[in-house]
C-alpha atoms as an extended CHARMM CRD file, in Angstrom:
* protein
*
        69  EXT
         1         1  MET       CA            105.6500000000      281.0970000000      -96.4260000000  PROA      1               0.0000000000
         2         2  PRO       CA            103.1490000000      283.3310000000      -94.7150000000  PROA      2               0.0000000000
         3         3  LYS       CA            100.7730000000      284.7270000000      -96.9310000000  PROA      3               0.0000000000
         4         4  SER       CA            100.5200000000      288.3650000000      -97.6790000000  PROA      4               0.0000000000
         5         5  LEU       CA             98.0560000000      290.8240000000      -96.0160000000  PROA      5               0.0000000000
         6         6  PRO       CA             95.1030000000      292.4340000000      -97.7470000000  PROA      6               0.0000000000
         7         7  GLY       CA             96.7180000000      295.5320000000      -99.5190000000  PROA      7               0.0000000000
         8         8  LYS       CA            100.2650000000      294.1590000000      -99.4110000000  PROA      8               0.0000000000
         9         9  THR       CA            102.6300000000      293.1210000000     -102.0550000000  PROA      9               0.0000000000
        10        10  ASP       CA            105.4040000000      290.4060000000     -102.2760000000  PROA      10              0.0000000000
        11        11  PRO       CA            108.2730000000      292.3670000000     -103.3480000000  PROA      11              0.0000000000
        12        12  VAL       CA            109.9420000000      289.2320000000     -104.9560000000  PROA      12              0.0000000000
        13        13  ALA       CA            106.6050000000      288.5980000000     -106.5820000000  PROA      13              0.0000000000
        14        14  SER       CA            106.2840000000      292.2390000000     -108.1510000000  PROA      14              0.0000000000
        15        15  ARG       CA            110.2530000000      292.0280000000     -109.5270000000  PROA      15              0.0000000000
        16        16  LEU       CA            109.4090000000      288.1640000000     -110.8970000000  PROA      16              0.0000000000
        17        17  GLY       CA            105.7620000000      290.1350000000     -112.5600000000  PROA      17              0.0000000000
        18        18  ALA       CA            107.7340000000      292.9170000000     -113.9310000000  PROA      18              0.0000000000
        19        19  VAL       CA            110.3350000000      290.6230000000     -115.6500000000  PROA      19              0.0000000000
        20        20  ILE       CA            107.8990000000      288.1330000000     -116.7080000000  PROA      20              0.0000000000
        21        21  ALA       CA            106.0190000000      291.4770000000     -118.4500000000  PROA      21              0.0000000000
        22        22  ASN       CA            109.0260000000      292.9580000000     -119.8680000000  PROA      22              0.0000000000
        23        23  VAL       CA            110.2550000000      289.7210000000     -121.5820000000  PROA      23              0.0000000000
        24        24  MET       CA            106.4900000000      289.5140000000     -122.9140000000  PROA      24              0.0000000000
        25        25  SER       CA            106.3690000000      292.7450000000     -124.6750000000  PROA      25              0.0000000000
        26        26  VAL       CA            110.0660000000      291.8780000000     -126.2280000000  PROA      26              0.0000000000
        27        27  GLY       CA            108.6880000000      289.0070000000     -127.5310000000  PROA      27              0.0000000000
        28        28  ALA       CA            105.1160000000      290.4880000000     -129.0750000000  PROA      28              0.0000000000
        29        29  ARG       CA            107.7950000000      293.0510000000     -130.6020000000  PROA      29              0.0000000000
        30        30  ALA       CA            110.3530000000      290.5040000000     -132.2070000000  PROA      30              0.0000000000
        31        31  LEU       CA            107.1250000000      288.7040000000     -133.3490000000  PROA      31              0.0000000000
        32        32  GLY       CA            105.5540000000      291.9590000000     -134.6340000000  PROA      32              0.0000000000
        33        33  TYR       CA            109.0160000000      292.3290000000     -136.5890000000  PROA      33              0.0000000000
        34        34  PHE       CA            108.8530000000      288.8630000000     -137.7920000000  PROA      34              0.0000000000
        35        35  LEU       CA            105.3040000000      288.9920000000     -138.8940000000  PROA      35              0.0000000000
        36        36  TRP       CA            106.2410000000      292.4760000000     -140.9940000000  PROA      36              0.0000000000
        37        37  GLY       CA            109.2560000000      291.0630000000     -142.6930000000  PROA      37              0.0000000000
        38        38  VAL       CA            107.6490000000      287.8070000000     -143.5280000000  PROA      38              0.0000000000
        39        39  LEU       CA            104.4490000000      289.9180000000     -145.0960000000  PROA      39              0.0000000000
        40        40  ARG       CA            107.1210000000      292.6520000000     -146.6940000000  PROA      40              0.0000000000
        41        41  ILE       CA            108.7760000000      289.6360000000     -148.2310000000  PROA      41              0.0000000000
        42        42  ALA       CA            105.6790000000      287.2580000000     -149.4670000000  PROA      42              0.0000000000
        43        43  TYR       CA            103.9550000000      290.8040000000     -151.2210000000  PROA      43              0.0000000000
        44        44  ARG       CA            106.9810000000      292.7340000000     -152.3570000000  PROA      44              0.0000000000
        45        45  GLY       CA            109.7460000000      290.2350000000     -152.7480000000  PROA      45              0.0000000000
        46        46  ASP       CA            112.3710000000      293.0960000000     -152.4710000000  PROA      46              0.0000000000
        47        47  PRO       CA            115.9100000000      290.8140000000     -152.6180000000  PROA      47              0.0000000000
        48        48  ARG       CA            117.4950000000      293.2570000000     -150.2740000000  PROA      48              0.0000000000
        49        49  MET       CA            114.6130000000      292.7430000000     -147.7230000000  PROA      49              0.0000000000
        50        50  ILE       CA            115.0160000000      289.1210000000     -147.9180000000  PROA      50              0.0000000000
        51        51  ALA       CA            118.8170000000      289.1950000000     -147.3520000000  PROA      51              0.0000000000
        52        52  LEU       CA            118.3330000000      291.3530000000     -144.5330000000  PROA      52              0.0000000000
        53        53  PHE       CA            115.4360000000      288.7700000000     -143.3470000000  PROA      53              0.0000000000
        54        54  GLY       CA            118.0120000000      286.0180000000     -143.6640000000  PROA      54              0.0000000000
        55        55  GLY       CA            121.0740000000      287.3060000000     -142.2580000000  PROA      55              0.0000000000
        56        56  VAL       CA            119.3960000000      288.0540000000     -139.2190000000  PROA      56              0.0000000000
        57        57  ILE       CA            117.4790000000      285.2630000000     -138.6670000000  PROA      57              0.0000000000
        58        58  GLY       CA            121.2270000000      283.5870000000     -139.2160000000  PROA      58              0.0000000000
        59        59  MET       CA            122.7880000000      285.7550000000     -136.4480000000  PROA      59              0.0000000000
        60        60  THR       CA            119.8390000000      285.3020000000     -134.6030000000  PROA      60              0.0000000000
        61        61  GLY       CA            120.8970000000      281.4060000000     -134.5800000000  PROA      61              0.0000000000
        62        62  LEU       CA            124.4100000000      281.8790000000     -134.2940000000  PROA      62              0.0000000000
        63        63  LEU       CA            124.0360000000      283.7550000000     -131.0640000000  PROA      63              0.0000000000
        64        64  VAL       CA            121.6860000000      281.2670000000     -129.8050000000  PROA      64              0.0000000000
        65        65  TRP       CA            124.3840000000      278.3690000000     -130.8720000000  PROA      65              0.0000000000
        66        66  LEU       CA            127.0610000000      280.0060000000     -129.1640000000  PROA      66              0.0000000000
        67        67  ILE       CA            125.2510000000      280.7720000000     -125.8480000000  PROA      67              0.0000000000
        68        68  ALA       CA            123.3110000000      277.5280000000     -125.6420000000  PROA      68              0.0000000000
        69        69  GLY       CA            126.8880000000      275.1840000000     -126.7470000000  PROA      69              0.0000000000
């Protein structure tokens, strides 16, 4: 495959970069929500928050299991 000329971009590489950036953005947001939930549970011990957090983790696990299986 020939190299791109200076100033030219490969459209496939640009799309791939955009997909990677979007996946990383979603991952960072998910990590932020996860840490927020853990810290809220650790400092407040709110039973509703614990139930919500457990439910989200359970549903995520179920979804991954259904998709992977």
